[in-house]
C-alpha positions as CSV (number, residue, x, y, z in Angstrom):
1,X,-11.9,13.6,-24.8
2,X,-10.0,16.7,-25.0
3,X,-11.2,18.2,-21.9
4,X,-9.9,15.3,-19.7
5,X,-6.6,15.5,-21.9
6,X,-6.3,19.5,-21.0
7,X,-7.2,18.6,-17.1
8,X,-4.6,16.1,-16.9
9,X,-2.1,18.3,-18.6
10,X,-2.8,21.0,-16.0
11,X,-4.3,23.3,-18.4
12,X,-7.4,23.9,-16.4
13,X,-8.9,26.8,-18.0
14,X,-8.9,25.1,-21.3
15,X,-10.6,21.9,-19.6
16,X,-13.0,24.2,-17.7
17,X,-14.2,26.0,-20.8
18,X,-14.4,22.6,-23.0
19,X,-16.6,21.0,-20.5
20,X,-18.9,24.1,-19.6
21,X,-19.5,24.6,-23.5
22,X,-20.3,20.7,-23.8
23,X,-22.8,21.1,-21.0
24,X,-24.8,23.3,-23.3
25,X,-25.1,20.7,-26.0
26,X,-24.7,17.7,-24.1
27,X,-26.3,18.1,-20.7
28,X,-27.3,14.4,-20.4
29,X,-23.6,13.5,-20.9
30,X,-22.2,12.2,-17.4
31,X,-18.5,12.6,-18.6
32,X,-18.9,16.1,-19.2
33,X,-20.1,16.7,-15.7
34,X,-17.5,14.4,-14.3
35,X,-15.0,16.5,-16.2
36,X,-16.5,19.8,-15.1
37,X,-16.3,18.2,-11.6
38,X,-12.9,17.2,-11.8
39,X,-11.7,20.6,-13.0
40,X,-13.6,22.0,-10.0
41,X,-12.1,19.6,-7.6
42,X,-8.8,20.6,-8.9
43,X,-9.4,24.2,-8.1
44,X,-10.4,23.0,-4.7
45,X,-14.0,24.3,-5.2
46,X,-15.5,21.2,-3.5
47,X,-18.9,22.6,-3.2
48,X,-19.2,23.1,-7.0
49,X,-17.5,19.6,-7.7
50,X,-19.9,18.0,-5.6
51,X,-22.8,19.6,-7.6
52,X,-21.3,18.3,-10.8
53,X,-20.5,15.0,-9.6
54,X,-24.1,14.7,-8.3
55,X,-25.5,15.4,-11.8
56,X,-23.1,12.7,-13.3
57,X,-24.3,10.5,-10.8
58,X,-27.8,11.2,-11.6
59,X,-27.1,10.4,-15.1
60,X,-25.0,7.1,-14.6
61,X,-25.9,5.8,-11.0
62,X,-24.4,2.6,-12.4
63,X,-20.9,4.1,-12.9
64,X,-18.2,3.4,-10.0
65,X,-16.4,6.2,-11.1
66,X,-19.2,8.7,-10.6
67,X,-19.5,7.0,-6.9
68,X,-15.8,7.5,-6.6
69,X,-15.8,10.9,-7.5
70,X,-18.6,11.4,-4.8
71,X,-16.4,9.8,-2.2
72,X,-13.7,12.0,-3.4
73,X,-15.1,15.2,-2.8
74,X,-17.1,14.0,0.4
75,X,-13.8,13.4,2.0
76,X,-12.6,16.8,0.9
77,X,-15.6,18.5,2.5
78,X,-14.7,16.9,6.0
79,X,-17.4,14.2,5.6
80,X,-15.8,10.7,5.8
81,X,-18.7,8.5,6.6
82,X,-20.4,9.8,3.4
83,X,-17.2,9.2,1.6
84,X,-16.9,6.0,2.8
85,X,-20.6,5.1,1.8
86,X,-19.9,6.1,-1.6
87,X,-16.5,4.3,-2.2
88,X,-18.6,1.0,-0.6
89,X,-21.3,1.5,-3.6
90,X,-18.4,1.9,-6.1
91,X,-16.8,-1.2,-5.0
92,X,-20.3,-2.9,-4.8
93,X,-20.8,-2.2,-8.5
94,X,-17.1,-2.9,-9.6
95,X,-15.4,-4.9,-6.7
96,X,-12.3,-4.3,-8.9
97,X,-12.3,-0.7,-9.0
98,X,-8.8,0.0,-7.2
99,X,-8.9,3.6,-7.2
100,X,-12.0,3.4,-4.5
101,X,-9.8,1.1,-2.4
102,X,-7.0,3.5,-2.5
103,X,-9.3,6.7,-1.6
104,X,-11.3,4.7,1.2
105,X,-7.8,3.9,2.7
106,X,-7.0,7.6,2.5
107,X,-10.1,8.6,4.5
108,X,-9.2,5.8,7.0
109,X,-5.7,7.3,7.1
110,X,-7.4,10.9,7.8
111,X,-9.6,9.5,10.6
112,X,-6.5,7.8,12.1
113,X,-7.6,4.2,11.4
114,X,-3.9,3.4,10.1
115,X,-3.8,-0.3,10.4
116,X,-7.1,-0.3,8.4
117,X,-5.8,1.9,5.7
118,X,-2.9,-0.5,5.1
119,X,-5.5,-3.5,4.4
120,X,-7.1,-1.3,1.7
121,X,-3.9,0.1,0.1
122,X,-3.0,-3.7,-0.3
123,X,-6.1,-4.7,-1.7
124,X,-5.8,-1.7,-4.1
125,X,-2.4,-3.0,-5.2
126,X,-3.4,-6.3,-5.6
127,X,-5.9,-5.2,-8.3
128,X,-3.5,-2.9,-9.8
129,X,0.0,-2.5,-9.0
130,X,0.8,-0.1,-11.5
131,X,-0.4,3.2,-9.8
132,X,2.5,4.9,-7.9
133,X,0.0,6.9,-6.0
134,X,-1.1,3.9,-4.0
135,X,2.6,3.0,-3.2
136,X,3.0,6.5,-2.0
137,X,0.1,6.4,0.0
138,X,0.9,3.4,1.8
139,X,4.4,4.9,2.5
140,X,2.8,7.7,4.1
141,X,0.7,5.6,6.3
142,X,3.9,3.2,7.1
143,X,5.9,6.3,8.1
144,X,3.0,7.6,10.5
145,X,3.2,4.2,12.1
146,X,6.7,4.6,12.6
147,X,7.7,1.9,10.2
148,X,10.4,3.8,8.5
149,X,12.1,1.1,6.4
150,X,9.0,-0.3,4.9
151,X,8.0,3.3,3.9
152,X,11.2,3.9,2.3
153,X,10.6,0.8,0.2
154,X,7.0,2.0,-0.8
155,X,8.4,5.5,-1.7
156,X,11.1,3.6,-3.9
157,X,8.3,1.6,-5.3
158,X,6.4,4.8,-6.4
159,X,9.5,6.2,-7.8
160,X,10.3,3.1,-9.9
161,X,6.7,3.5,-11.6
162,X,6.9,7.3,-11.7
163,X,10.7,8.6,-11.3
164,X,9.3,12.2,-11.4
165,X,6.6,11.7,-8.5
166,X,8.0,14.9,-6.1
167,X,6.2,13.8,-3.2
168,X,7.5,10.3,-2.9
169,X,11.1,11.8,-3.5
170,X,10.5,14.3,-0.8
171,X,9.1,12.0,1.8
172,X,12.0,9.1,0.9
173,X,14.8,11.7,1.1
174,X,13.3,13.1,4.3
175,X,13.3,9.7,5.9
176,X,16.7,8.8,4.5
177,X,18.1,12.1,5.9
178,X,16.6,11.3,9.3
179,X,18.2,7.7,9.3
180,X,21.5,8.9,8.7
181,X,21.5,11.4,11.4
182,X,20.2,8.8,13.9
183,X,23.0,6.4,12.9
184,X,25.5,9.2,13.1
185,X,24.2,10.3,16.5
186,X,24.0,6.7,18.1
187,X,27.5,5.9,16.5
188,X,29.1,9.0,18.0
C-alpha cells in the first residue's frame, strides 16, 4: 500500500494524506486506520493514534498487529498494564508474533523489570532473529544491568543486520569508549 511505503520512507505528510483520503472511500478497511494511526504515532500524537488504532481493532479484532499497535500506543501514553494486556492478546492470537514480544519487553524495561525484559527479548529473537531493533533493545537492557561486554555484543549484532542503525552505533561506541577509559585509568 503506497501509504505504508511513504510512512516507512519518512514521507509523513504524503502518508497522512493517502490514508486520510482512503478513510472516505474505505471506512471499513482496518489497514487504512492502522496506517493513519502509525502516522499519528510517528508524529507523537498518541491520542489520535489511539483513536485510529481502536477503529482498526474494532474492524479486525482477530488481527495481532491491531493489538500490537494498541499496546504500543498505550505504552507511550504511560499505561504499562494496558499495553501488556494488549500484547498478551496479540500473542494469544499469534504466539509467533515477535514484535509483540519485543514491545512487551520494552514495557518491562520501562518499569524497571530488566531481567524479565531480557527473557522476552530472547523469545522474540528465537522467533525472528533478523530484526536489528530487538538486538539493540536487548543491548540497552544489558547495559542498564551493567553487563557491558554482552551489551556491546548485541549492539554489534544489530549493526551486522543494519549497518546504519545509528542508535546501536552510538550506544556501542559510547560503551567501548568507556571501556578504554577504564582500562587506561586502571593501567595507569
